[in-house]
TORZA-695254 format. One record per residue (C-alpha): x, y, z; residue in three letters. Coordinates in steps of 0.05 Angstrom, whole numbers, plus 32768, in hexadecimal, padded with zeros to 4 digits. Layout:
<recs>
XYZALA
...
</recs>
This chain:
<recs>
843A8DC38B99UNK
83F08DCE8B83UNK
83CC8D918B6BUNK
83928D888B3BUNK
83588D688B5FUNK
83528D378B24UNK
839A8D238B2AUNK
83958D1E8B77UNK
83588CF18B6FUNK
837F8CC28B42UNK
83BD8CC18B6EUNK
83938CB38BACUNK
836A8C7D8B89UNK
83AC8C5B8B75UNK
83C18C5A8BC0UNK
83F48C938BB5UNK
84228C618B8FUNK
84198C708B42UNK
83EE8C8A8B0EUNK
83E48C778AC6UNK
83F58CB18A97UNK
83B98CA28A69UNK
838A8CA68AA2UNK
83A98CE68ABAUNK
839E8D058A76UNK
83588CEA8A6EUNK
83428D028AB7UNK
835E8D498AAAUNK
833B8D518A65UNK
82F98D2D8A79UNK
82D18D6B8A8DUNK
82DE8D8A8A46UNK
82D98D4C8A19UNK
82AD8D198A3BUNK
827B8CFD8A0AUNK
829D8D1989CCUNK
82D28D05899CUNK
82FE8D4389A9UNK
83398D2089CAUNK
836B8CEF89B1UNK
839C8CCC89E1UNK
83D88CA589C5UNK
84138C8889EAUNK
84308C4B8A0DUNK
84178C368A53UNK
84428C5E8A82UNK
84378C658ACEUNK
844D8CA48AF2UNK
84658CAE8B38UNK
84328CD08B64UNK
84578D138B6BUNK
84618D158B1EUNK
84168D048B14UNK
84028D3D8B41UNK
84328D708B21UNK
84228D5A8AD9UNK
83D78D588AECUNK
83DB8DA48AF8UNK
83FD8DAF8AB5UNK
83C68D888A91UNK
83908DAA8AB7UNK
83AE8DEE8AA3UNK
83B58DD98A58UNK
836C8DBC8A5BUNK
834F8DF98A79UNK
83738E288A49UNK
835D8DFB8A0CUNK
83128DFF8A27UNK
83178E4C8A31UNK
83408E6489F8UNK
83598E2A89CDUNK
833E8DEE89A6UNK
830D8DD789D7UNK
82EC8E1D89D8UNK
82D58E0F8991UNK
82A18DDC897AUNK
82D18DB8894CUNK
830C8DBE8974UNK
83368D818988UNK
836F8D7289B7UNK
83A38D3989ACUNK
83D18D2389E2UNK
84078CF389D4UNK
84458CDB89FAUNK
84828CB389EFUNK
84C28C9C8A10UNK
84FA8CBC89E9UNK
85468CB389EFUNK
856C8CF589F5UNK
85B48D0789F1UNK
85C18CF48A3AUNK
85818CD48A53UNK
853C8CB88A43UNK
85028CE88A49UNK
84B68CE58A4AUNK
849D8D128A15UNK
84558D2B8A15UNK
84388D4F89D9UNK
83F88D7989DFUNK
83D98D8E899EUNK
839C8DB88992UNK
83798DC48950UNK
83378DDE8939UNK
83308E14896BUNK
83348E5F8969UNK
83738E7E894BUNK
83AC8E808980UNK
83E38EB28989UNK
841C8EB689B8UNK
84148EE189F6UNK
84308F2789ECUNK
84698F2B8A1CUNK
84448F188A5CUNK
84448ED88A81UNK
84018EC28AA0UNK
83F38E998ADDUNK
83EA8E5B8AB6UNK
84298E618A90UNK
844E8E6D8AD3UNK
842B8E318AF2UNK
843E8E038AB9UNK
84868E1A8ABCUNK
84898E0D8B06UNK
846A8DCA8B04UNK
84968DB28AC9UNK
84D98DD38AD9UNK
84DA8DD78B23UNK
84AF8D9C8B3BUNK
84BE8D6B8B03UNK
85028D808AE4UNK
84E18D858A9FUNK
84D78DB78A69UNK
849F8DD28A3CUNK
84A38DEC89F6UNK
84668E1089DBUNK
84508E218995UNK
84188E518984UNK
840B8E39893CUNK
83D48E518910UNK
83B38E0B8916UNK
83B48E0B8963UNK
83DB8E0C89A1UNK
84118DD689AAUNK
843D8DC389E6UNK
84748D9189EEUNK
84858D7C8A34UNK
84C68D5B8A42UNK
84CA8D358A85UNK
85058D0D8AA3UNK
84F98CC48AA7UNK
84FC8CC38AF3UNK
84B28CDA8AF2UNK
84A08C958AD9UNK
84978C5A8B05UNK
84D08C298AFBUNK
84BB8BEB8AD4UNK
847A8C0E8AB8UNK
84988C218A76UNK
84A08BDB8A58UNK
849D8BE68A0CUNK
84998C318A11UNK
84D48C3989E3UNK
84B18C0C89B1UNK
84758C198987UNK
843D8C3E89ABUNK
83F88C2289AAUNK
83C48C3A8978UNK
83A38C7B8984UNK
83718C7489BCUNK
83368CA489B2UNK
83118CB489F4UNK
82DC8CAB8A0EUNK
82C68C7D89D7UNK
82FC8C4889E8UNK
82E98C0289FCUNK
82ED8C0F8A45UNK
82AF8C258A68UNK
82B88C6A8A88UNK
828D8C6C8AC9UNK
82788CAD8AEAUNK
82B98CB08B11UNK
82DE8CB98ACFUNK
83118C808ADBUNK
830D8C478AA9UNK
82F08C088ACAUNK
83298BDD8AB5UNK
835A8C098ADBUNK
83348C0D8B1CUNK
83588BED8B57UNK
</recs>
């Protein structure tokens, strides 16, 4: 399995035990949005198992890089919103993460070919995590919905996840100081 250096840093700082999903999202997008209001993060506190954090980190890294090169973050007014929730399915609960871009260059679906990034995302989600992705190349911007089995989540870390999610948390202008290492000071171990 290939790992994003940012995800690997978070996993190792946590003693290879668990990683906050919010911290993972913020860390992967930090190079593209730090010091701006171009990212909105919304979701209940959820902690991921290390293997899941590494694989999802690669997916977020790929989505972030594509947004910076071709999508919303390549345009001055482009924005990305990342939201997640715990949802009950027909047979089991799932972690659902929604990636939404707007304000970027017009997007269109690839014309029949699958690029390296798409293959990497598919590999990480389907094979390494047992999840799936659904993409939409809308006129407003690229959207992706990731559905992951709940076994990627650390047991006991989802208290209240099926209830109301906290209010939207813009980054980096939230109340937690963001030191040069990119990890909110209140979450450092």
